[in-house]
TORBA-294857 format. One record per residue: residue number from 1; x, y, z of N, C-alpha, C in turn. Coordinates in Angstrom, 1 decimal. Each point is the difference from the previous one (the first is absolute). Layout:
<markols>
+--------+--------+--------+--------+--------+--------+--------+--------+--------+--------+
! marvex !    n_X !    n_Y !    n_Z !   ca_X !   ca_Y !   ca_Z !    c_X !    c_Y !    c_Z !
+--------+--------+--------+--------+--------+--------+--------+--------+--------+--------+
!    NUM !      X !      Y !      Z !      X !      Y !      Z !      X !      Y !      Z !
...
+--------+--------+--------+--------+--------+--------+--------+--------+--------+--------+
</markols>
This chain:
<markols>
+--------+--------+--------+--------+--------+--------+--------+--------+--------+--------+
! marvex !    n_X !    n_Y !    n_Z !   ca_X !   ca_Y !   ca_Z !    c_X !    c_Y !    c_Z !
+--------+--------+--------+--------+--------+--------+--------+--------+--------+--------+
!      1 !   12.0 !  -33.6 !  -72.9 !   -0.2 !   -0.8 !    1.2 !    0.1 !    0.9 !    1.2 !
!      2 !    0.8 !    1.0 !    0.0 !    0.1 !    0.9 !    1.1 !   -1.3 !    0.8 !    0.3 !
!      3 !   -0.8 !    0.3 !   -0.9 !   -1.2 !    0.6 !    0.2 !   -0.9 !   -0.9 !    0.8 !
!      4 !   -0.2 !   -1.2 !   -0.3 !   -0.7 !   -0.9 !    0.7 !    0.3 !   -0.1 !    1.5 !
!      5 !    1.4 !   -0.1 !    0.3 !    0.5 !    0.0 !    1.4 !   -0.4 !    1.2 !    0.7 !
!      6 !   -0.1 !    1.2 !   -0.6 !   -0.3 !    1.2 !    0.7 !   -1.5 !    0.2 !    0.2 !
!      7 !   -0.8 !   -0.8 !   -0.7 !   -1.4 !    0.2 !    0.0 !   -0.7 !    0.0 !    1.4 !
!      8 !    0.3 !   -1.0 !    0.8 !   -0.6 !   -0.1 !    1.3 !    0.3 !    1.3 !    0.8 !
!      9 !    1.2 !    0.5 !   -0.1 !    0.3 !    1.3 !    0.7 !   -0.8 !    1.2 !   -0.5 !
!     10 !   -0.2 !    0.0 !   -1.4 !   -0.7 !    1.1 !   -0.5 !   -1.5 !   -0.1 !    0.4 !
!     11 !   -0.5 !   -1.2 !    0.1 !   -1.4 !   -0.2 !    0.3 !   -0.2 !    0.4 !    1.6 !
!     12 !    1.1 !   -0.3 !    0.8 !   -0.1 !    0.3 !    1.3 !    0.0 !    1.6 !    0.2 !
!     13 !    0.9 !    0.7 !   -0.7 !    0.0 !    1.4 !    0.0 !   -1.3 !    0.6 !   -0.5 !
!     14 !   -0.6 !   -0.5 !   -1.0 !   -1.3 !    0.5 !   -0.4 !   -1.1 !   -0.1 !    1.0 !
!     15 !    0.0 !   -1.2 !    0.7 !   -0.9 !   -0.3 !    1.1 !    0.2 !    1.0 !    1.1 !
!     16 !    1.2 !    0.2 !    0.3 !    0.4 !    1.0 !    1.0 !   -0.6 !    1.5 !   -0.3 !
!     17 !    0.3 !    0.4 !   -1.3 !   -0.5 !    1.2 !   -0.4 !   -1.5 !    0.2 !    0.0 !
!     18 !   -0.7 !   -1.1 !   -0.3 !   -1.5 !    0.0 !    0.0 !   -0.5 !    0.2 !    1.4 !
!     19 !    0.6 !   -0.8 !    0.9 !   -0.3 !    0.1 !    1.5 !    0.1 !    1.4 !    0.5 !
!     20 !    1.2 !    0.6 !   -0.3 !    0.3 !    1.4 !    0.5 !   -0.8 !    1.1 !   -0.6 !
!     21 !   -0.3 !   -0.2 !   -1.3 !   -0.9 !    1.1 !   -0.7 !   -1.4 !   -0.1 !    0.6 !
!     22 !   -0.5 !   -1.1 !    0.5 !   -1.3 !    0.0 !    0.6 !   -0.1 !   -0.2 !    1.5 !
!     23 !    1.2 !    0.2 !    0.7 !    0.0 !   -0.2 !    1.5 !   -0.8 !    1.0 !    0.7 !
!     24 !   -0.9 !   -0.4 !    0.8 !   -0.8 !    0.9 !    0.9 !   -0.3 !   -0.7 !    1.3 !
!     25 !   -0.6 !    0.7 !    0.9 !   -0.3 !   -0.5 !    1.3 !   -0.8 !   -1.3 !    0.0 !
!     26 !   -0.9 !   -0.1 !   -1.0 !   -0.9 !   -1.1 !   -0.1 !    0.5 !   -1.3 !   -0.7 !
!     27 !    1.3 !    0.1 !   -0.5 !    0.5 !   -1.1 !   -0.8 !    1.4 !   -0.5 !    0.5 !
!     28 !    0.4 !    0.4 !    1.1 !    1.4 !   -0.3 !    0.5 !    0.3 !   -1.5 !   -0.1 !
!     29 !   -1.0 !   -0.9 !    0.1 !    0.2 !   -1.4 !   -0.1 !    0.7 !   -0.4 !   -1.4 !
!     30 !   -0.1 !    0.9 !   -1.0 !    0.6 !   -0.4 !   -1.3 !    1.5 !    0.0 !    0.1 !
!     31 !    0.6 !    0.7 !    1.1 !    1.5 !   -0.1 !    0.2 !    0.4 !   -1.5 !    0.2 !
!     32 !   -0.8 !   -0.8 !    0.5 !    0.3 !   -1.4 !    0.2 !    0.3 !   -0.7 !   -1.3 !
!     33 !   -0.4 !    0.5 !   -1.1 !    0.2 !   -0.6 !   -1.3 !    1.3 !    0.3 !   -0.6 !
!     34 !    0.8 !    1.0 !    0.6 !    1.3 !    0.3 !   -0.7 !    1.2 !   -0.1 !    0.9 !
!     35 !   -0.2 !   -0.1 !    1.3 !    1.1 !   -0.1 !    0.9 !    0.3 !   -1.5 !    0.6 !
!     36 !    1.3 !   -0.3 !    0.1 !    0.4 !   -1.3 !    0.5 !   -0.2 !    0.1 !    1.5 !
!     37 !   -0.2 !   -1.1 !    0.6 !   -0.2 !   -0.1 !    1.6 !    1.2 !    0.6 !    0.7 !
!     38 !    1.1 !   -0.1 !   -0.6 !    1.3 !    0.5 !    0.6 !    0.4 !    1.3 !   -0.5 !
!     39 !   -0.8 !    0.9 !   -0.6 !    0.4 !    1.1 !   -0.5 !    0.6 !    1.0 !    0.8 !
!     40 !    1.0 !    0.8 !   -0.5 !    0.6 !    1.0 !    0.8 !   -0.3 !    1.4 !   -0.7 !
!     41 !   -0.6 !    0.8 !    0.9 !   -0.5 !    1.3 !   -0.6 !    0.8 !    1.1 !    0.7 !
!     42 !    0.5 !    1.0 !   -0.7 !    0.7 !    1.1 !    0.5 !   -0.4 !    1.3 !   -0.6 !
!     43 !    0.0 !    1.1 !    0.8 !   -0.2 !    1.3 !   -0.6 !    0.8 !    0.9 !    1.0 !
!     44 !    0.0 !    1.3 !   -0.1 !    0.9 !    0.9 !    0.8 !   -0.4 !   -0.1 !    1.4 !
!     45 !   -1.1 !   -0.5 !    0.4 !   -0.4 !    0.0 !    1.5 !   -0.2 !   -1.4 !    0.5 !
!     46 !    0.0 !   -1.0 !   -0.8 !   -0.3 !   -1.4 !    0.5 !    0.8 !   -1.1 !   -0.7 !
!     47 !    0.2 !   -1.0 !    0.8 !    0.5 !   -1.3 !   -0.5 !   -1.0 !   -1.1 !    0.6 !
!     48 !   -0.7 !   -0.7 !   -0.9 !   -1.1 !   -0.9 !    0.4 !    0.4 !   -1.4 !   -0.6 !
!     49 !    0.0 !   -1.0 !    0.9 !    0.3 !   -1.3 !   -0.5 !   -1.2 !   -0.9 !    0.1 !
!     50 !   -0.4 !   -0.7 !   -1.1 !   -1.1 !   -1.0 !    0.1 !   -1.3 !    0.7 !   -0.5 !
!     51 !   -0.7 !   -0.9 !   -0.7 !   -1.2 !    0.6 !   -0.6 !   -1.0 !    0.4 !    1.1 !
!     52 !   -0.3 !   -0.8 !    1.0 !   -0.9 !    0.4 !    1.0 !    0.2 !    1.3 !    0.7 !
!     53 !    1.3 !    0.3 !    0.2 !    0.4 !    1.3 !    0.5 !   -0.3 !    1.1 !   -1.0 !
!     54 !    0.3 !   -0.3 !   -1.2 !   -0.2 !    1.0 !   -1.0 !   -1.4 !    0.3 !   -0.2 !
!     55 !   -0.9 !   -1.1 !    0.0 !   -1.5 !    0.2 !    0.0 !   -0.5 !    0.9 !    1.0 !
!     56 !    0.5 !   -0.2 !    1.3 !   -0.4 !    0.9 !    1.1 !    0.4 !    1.4 !   -0.2 !
!     57 !    1.3 !    0.1 !   -0.5 !    0.5 !    1.5 !   -0.3 !   -1.0 !    0.7 !   -1.0 !
!     58 !   -0.4 !   -0.7 !   -1.1 !   -0.9 !    0.6 !   -0.9 !   -1.3 !    0.3 !    0.6 !
!     59 !   -0.6 !   -0.9 !    0.8 !   -1.3 !    0.2 !    0.6 !    0.1 !    1.2 !    0.9 !
!     60 !    1.1 !    0.2 !    0.7 !    0.1 !    1.2 !    0.9 !    0.1 !    1.2 !   -0.8 !
!     61 !    0.9 !    0.0 !   -1.0 !    0.2 !    1.2 !   -0.9 !   -1.3 !    0.4 !   -0.6 !
!     62 !   -0.8 !   -0.9 !   -0.6 !   -1.1 !    0.3 !   -0.7 !   -1.2 !    0.4 !    0.8 !
!     63 !    0.0 !   -0.5 !    1.4 !   -1.0 !    0.5 !    0.9 !    0.2 !    1.4 !    0.4 !
!     64 !    1.2 !    0.5 !    0.0 !    0.3 !    1.3 !    0.4 !    0.0 !    1.0 !   -1.0 !
!     65 !    0.0 !   -0.3 !   -1.2 !    0.0 !    1.0 !   -1.1 !   -1.5 !    0.2 !   -0.6 !
!     66 !   -0.2 !    1.0 !   -0.5 !   -1.3 !    0.3 !   -0.7 !    0.0 !   -0.6 !   -1.3 !
!     67 !    1.2 !    0.1 !   -0.7 !    0.2 !   -0.6 !   -1.4 !    1.4 !   -0.3 !   -0.1 !
!     68 !    0.4 !   -1.1 !   -0.7 !    1.3 !   -0.2 !   -0.5 !   -0.1 !   -0.8 !   -1.2 !
!     69 !    0.6 !    0.5 !   -1.2 !    0.0 !   -0.7 !   -1.2 !    1.4 !    0.2 !   -0.8 !
!     70 !    0.2 !   -0.8 !   -0.9 !    1.4 !    0.0 !   -0.7 !   -0.3 !    0.2 !   -1.4 !
!     71 !    0.6 !    1.0 !   -0.7 !    0.1 !    0.2 !   -1.4 !    1.2 !   -0.6 !   -0.6 !
!     72 !    0.0 !   -1.1 !   -0.6 !    1.2 !   -0.6 !   -0.6 !    0.4 !    0.7 !   -1.3 !
!     73 !    1.3 !    0.3 !   -0.1 !    0.5 !    0.7 !   -1.2 !    0.7 !   -0.8 !   -0.9 !
!     74 !    1.2 !   -0.5 !    0.5 !    0.9 !   -0.9 !   -0.9 !    0.4 !   -1.2 !    0.8 !
!     75 !    0.4 !   -1.0 !   -0.7 !    0.5 !   -1.3 !    0.6 !    0.8 !   -0.7 !   -0.8 !
!     76 !    1.0 !   -0.7 !    0.5 !    1.0 !   -0.7 !   -0.8 !    0.3 !   -1.4 !    0.8 !
!     77 !    0.3 !   -1.0 !   -0.7 !    0.3 !   -1.2 !    0.7 !    1.3 !   -0.6 !   -0.7 !
!     78 !    0.9 !   -0.5 !    0.8 !    1.2 !   -0.6 !   -0.4 !    0.2 !   -1.3 !    0.8 !
!     79 !   -0.3 !   -1.1 !   -0.7 !    0.1 !   -1.3 !    0.8 !   -1.1 !    0.0 !    1.0 !
!     80 !    0.5 !   -0.1 !    1.3 !   -1.0 !   -0.1 !    1.1 !    0.0 !    1.2 !    0.9 !
!     81 !    0.5 !    1.2 !   -0.7 !   -0.1 !    1.3 !    0.7 !   -0.7 !    1.0 !   -0.8 !
!     82 !   -0.9 !    0.7 !    0.6 !   -0.9 !    1.0 !   -0.7 !    0.2 !    1.3 !    0.7 !
!     83 !   -0.2 !    1.1 !   -0.7 !   -0.1 !    1.3 !    0.5 !   -1.2 !    0.7 !   -0.5 !
!     84 !   -0.6 !    0.8 !    0.8 !   -1.3 !    0.7 !   -0.3 !    0.1 !    1.4 !    0.5 !
!     85 !   -0.4 !    1.0 !   -0.8 !   -0.1 !    1.4 !    0.5 !   -1.5 !    0.2 !    0.1 !
!     86 !   -0.3 !    0.9 !    1.0 !   -1.4 !    0.2 !    0.4 !   -0.2 !    1.3 !    0.7 !
!     87 !   -1.3 !    0.4 !    0.1 !   -0.4 !    1.2 !    0.9 !   -1.0 !   -0.6 !    1.0 !
!     88 !    0.3 !    0.2 !    1.2 !   -1.0 !   -0.4 !    1.1 !   -0.7 !    1.2 !    0.3 !
!     89 !   -1.4 !   -0.2 !   -0.1 !   -0.9 !    1.1 !    0.3 !   -0.7 !   -0.3 !    1.4 !
!     90 !    0.4 !    0.8 !    1.1 !   -0.4 !   -0.3 !    1.3 !   -0.7 !    1.2 !    0.6 !
!     91 !   -1.2 !   -0.4 !    0.7 !   -0.7 !    1.0 !    0.8 !   -0.1 !   -0.7 !    1.3 !
!     92 !    0.5 !    0.8 !    1.1 !   -0.1 !   -0.3 !    1.3 !   -0.6 !    1.2 !    0.8 !
!     93 !   -0.9 !   -0.3 !    1.0 !   -0.6 !    1.1 !    0.6 !    1.0 !    0.9 !    0.8 !
!     94 !    1.1 !   -0.6 !    0.4 !    0.9 !    0.8 !    0.9 !    1.3 !    0.6 !   -0.8 !
!     95 !   -0.1 !   -0.2 !   -1.4 !    1.1 !    0.5 !   -0.9 !   -0.6 !    1.1 !   -0.9 !
!     96 !    0.6 !    1.1 !    0.1 !   -0.4 !    1.1 !   -1.0 !   -1.5 !    0.3 !    0.0 !
!     97 !   -0.5 !   -0.1 !    1.1 !   -1.6 !    0.3 !    0.2 !   -0.8 !   -1.0 !   -0.7 !
!     98 !    0.6 !   -1.2 !   -0.3 !   -0.8 !   -1.1 !   -0.6 !    0.0 !    0.2 !   -1.5 !
!     99 !    0.6 !    0.9 !   -0.5 !    0.2 !    0.2 !   -1.6 !    0.9 !   -1.1 !   -0.6 !
!    100 !   -0.2 !   -0.4 !   -1.2 !    0.7 !   -0.9 !   -0.7 !    1.4 !    0.4 !   -0.1 !
!    101 !    1.0 !   -0.9 !    0.2 !    1.4 !    0.2 !   -0.2 !    0.5 !   -1.0 !   -1.1 !
!    102 !    0.8 !    0.5 !   -0.9 !    0.5 !   -0.9 !   -1.0 !    1.4 !   -0.1 !    0.2 !
!    103 !    0.5 !   -1.2 !    0.1 !    1.5 !   -0.3 !    0.3 !    0.4 !   -1.0 !   -1.1 !
!    104 !    1.2 !    0.4 !   -0.6 !    0.6 !   -0.8 !   -1.1 !    0.9 !   -1.0 !    0.7 !
!    105 !    0.0 !   -1.2 !   -0.6 !    0.9 !   -1.0 !    0.5 !    0.3 !   -1.2 !   -1.0 !
!    106 !    0.7 !   -0.9 !    0.4 !    0.3 !   -1.3 !   -0.8 !    0.2 !   -1.1 !    0.9 !
!    107 !   -0.3 !   -1.2 !   -0.6 !    0.1 !   -1.2 !    0.7 !    0.9 !   -1.0 !   -0.7 !
!    108 !    0.7 !   -0.7 !    0.8 !    0.8 !   -1.2 !   -0.6 !   -0.6 !   -1.2 !    0.6 !
!    109 !   -0.3 !   -0.9 !   -0.9 !   -0.5 !   -1.3 !    0.3 !    0.9 !   -1.2 !   -0.3 !
!    110 !    0.1 !   -0.9 !    0.8 !    0.6 !   -1.4 !   -0.3 !   -1.1 !   -0.9 !   -0.1 !
!    111 !   -0.1 !   -0.7 !   -1.0 !   -1.0 !   -1.0 !   -0.4 !    0.5 !   -1.4 !    0.0 !
!    112 !   -0.9 !   -0.9 !    0.5 !    0.4 !   -1.5 !    0.0 !   -1.2 !   -0.8 !    0.0 !
!    113 !   -0.1 !   -0.9 !   -0.9 !   -1.0 !   -1.0 !   -0.1 !   -1.5 !    0.6 !    0.1 !
!    114 !   -0.1 !    1.2 !   -0.8 !   -1.3 !    0.6 !   -0.1 !   -0.3 !    1.0 !    1.1 !
!    115 !    0.9 !    0.1 !    0.9 !   -0.3 !    0.9 !    1.2 !    1.1 !    1.1 !    0.2 !
!    116 !   -0.4 !    1.0 !    0.7 !    1.0 !    1.0 !    0.4 !    0.6 !   -0.4 !    1.3 !
!    117 !    1.4 !   -0.1 !    0.0 !    0.7 !   -0.5 !    1.2 !    0.7 !    1.2 !    0.7 !
!    118 !    0.3 !    1.0 !   -0.6 !    0.5 !    1.2 !    0.5 !   -0.6 !    1.3 !   -0.7 !
!    119 !   -0.5 !    1.0 !    0.7 !   -0.5 !    1.2 !   -0.4 !    0.6 !    1.1 !    0.7 !
!    120 !    0.6 !    0.9 !   -0.7 !    0.8 !    1.1 !    0.6 !   -0.5 !    1.3 !   -0.7 !
!    121 !   -0.7 !    0.9 !    0.8 !   -0.4 !    1.3 !   -0.5 !    1.0 !    1.0 !    0.3 !
!    122 !    0.2 !    1.0 !   -0.9 !    0.9 !    1.2 !    0.1 !   -0.9 !    1.2 !   -0.3 !
!    123 !   -0.1 !    0.9 !    1.0 !   -0.7 !    1.2 !   -0.1 !    0.5 !    1.0 !    1.1 !
!    124 !   -0.3 !    1.2 !   -0.2 !    0.5 !    1.0 !    1.0 !   -1.0 !    0.1 !    1.1 !
!    125 !    0.4 !   -0.6 !    1.2 !   -0.9 !    0.0 !    1.2 !   -0.3 !    1.4 !    0.4 !
!    126 !    0.9 !    0.9 !   -0.1 !   -0.3 !    1.4 !    0.4 !   -1.1 !    0.5 !   -0.9 !
!    127 !    0.0 !   -0.1 !   -1.2 !   -1.0 !    0.4 !   -1.0 !   -1.4 !   -0.5 !    0.5 !
!    128 !    0.0 !   -1.3 !    0.3 !   -1.3 !   -0.7 !    0.2 !   -0.5 !    0.4 !    1.4 !
!    129 !    0.9 !    0.0 !    1.0 !   -0.5 !    0.2 !    1.3 !    0.3 !    1.3 !    0.7 !
!    130 !    1.3 !    0.3 !    0.1 !    0.4 !    1.1 !    0.8 !   -0.4 !    1.4 !   -0.5 !
!    131 !    0.0 !    0.1 !   -1.3 !   -0.4 !    1.3 !   -0.7 !   -1.5 !    0.1 !    0.2 !
!    132 !   -0.7 !   -0.9 !    0.3 !   -1.5 !    0.1 !    0.2 !   -0.4 !    0.4 !    1.4 !
!    133 !    0.9 !    0.0 !    0.9 !   -0.3 !    0.2 !    1.4 !   -0.1 !    1.5 !    0.3 !
!    134 !   -0.8 !    0.5 !    0.7 !   -0.3 !    1.4 !    0.2 !    1.3 !    0.8 !    0.5 !
!    135 !    0.7 !   -0.5 !    1.0 !    1.1 !    0.8 !    0.7 !    1.3 !   -0.4 !   -0.8 !
!    136 !    0.2 !   -1.3 !   -0.3 !    1.3 !   -0.4 !   -0.6 !    0.1 !    0.2 !   -1.4 !
!    137 !   -1.2 !    0.0 !   -0.8 !    0.0 !    0.2 !   -1.4 !    0.8 !    1.2 !   -0.5 !
!    138 !   -0.3 !    1.2 !    0.5 !    0.5 !    1.2 !   -0.6 !    1.5 !    0.0 !    0.3 !
!    139 !    0.5 !   -0.6 !    1.1 !    1.5 !    0.0 !    0.3 !    0.7 !   -1.1 !   -1.0 !
!    140 !   -0.6 !   -1.1 !   -0.3 !    0.5 !   -0.9 !   -1.0 !    0.0 !    0.6 !   -1.3 !
!    141 !   -1.0 !    0.6 !   -0.4 !    0.0 !    0.6 !   -1.4 !    1.0 !    1.1 !   -0.1 !
!    142 !    0.3 !    0.8 !    1.1 !    1.0 !    1.0 !   -0.1 !    1.4 !   -0.6 !   -0.1 !
!    143 !    0.2 !   -1.1 !    0.8 !    1.3 !   -0.6 !    0.0 !    0.2 !   -0.6 !   -1.5 !
!    144 !   -0.9 !   -0.7 !   -0.6 !    0.1 !   -0.5 !   -1.3 !    0.3 !    1.2 !   -1.0 !
!    145 !   -0.7 !    1.1 !    0.1 !    0.2 !    1.2 !   -0.8 !    1.5 !    0.4 !    0.0 !
!    146 !    0.5 !    0.1 !    1.2 !    1.3 !    0.4 !    0.2 !    1.1 !   -1.0 !   -0.5 !
!    147 !   -0.4 !   -1.2 !    0.0 !    0.8 !   -1.0 !   -0.6 !    0.0 !   -0.1 !   -1.6 !
!    148 !   -1.0 !    0.7 !   -0.5 !   -0.2 !    0.0 !   -1.4 !   -0.8 !   -1.1 !   -0.6 !
!    149 !   -0.9 !   -0.6 !    0.8 !   -0.8 !   -1.1 !   -0.4 !   -1.4 !    0.5 !   -0.4 !
+--------+--------+--------+--------+--------+--------+--------+--------+--------+--------+
</markols>
């Protein structure tokens, strides 16, 4: 019986994974199929409340990047909470001369009634952004080296 109760959350997670595996500039509308209207999204740089605000955030982000895609590695679900490990592959004309950057991260999701109600991403913002900037990058890498990272 417990497997049946967990089935909707498993299906919600699989749908989420499918959307993110194929997410590109031309199909951002697919996000509407996985997020609740009152979703809360957080990452190291943002806290966004509500699907409409989240959709605007993704539109802005994908407009400014050359490419952004997610390679999903592992995922696990426990009740209505899921964890996903991934690599984001990002190309932005103003970062690292436009070359692709690979950033490892993980996501914690809270699922309810077939939708994501809370999405929290964990990743090293310095690795993604600051290390790719021409002047700041070398200083950040030097500091991390001295800290043994």
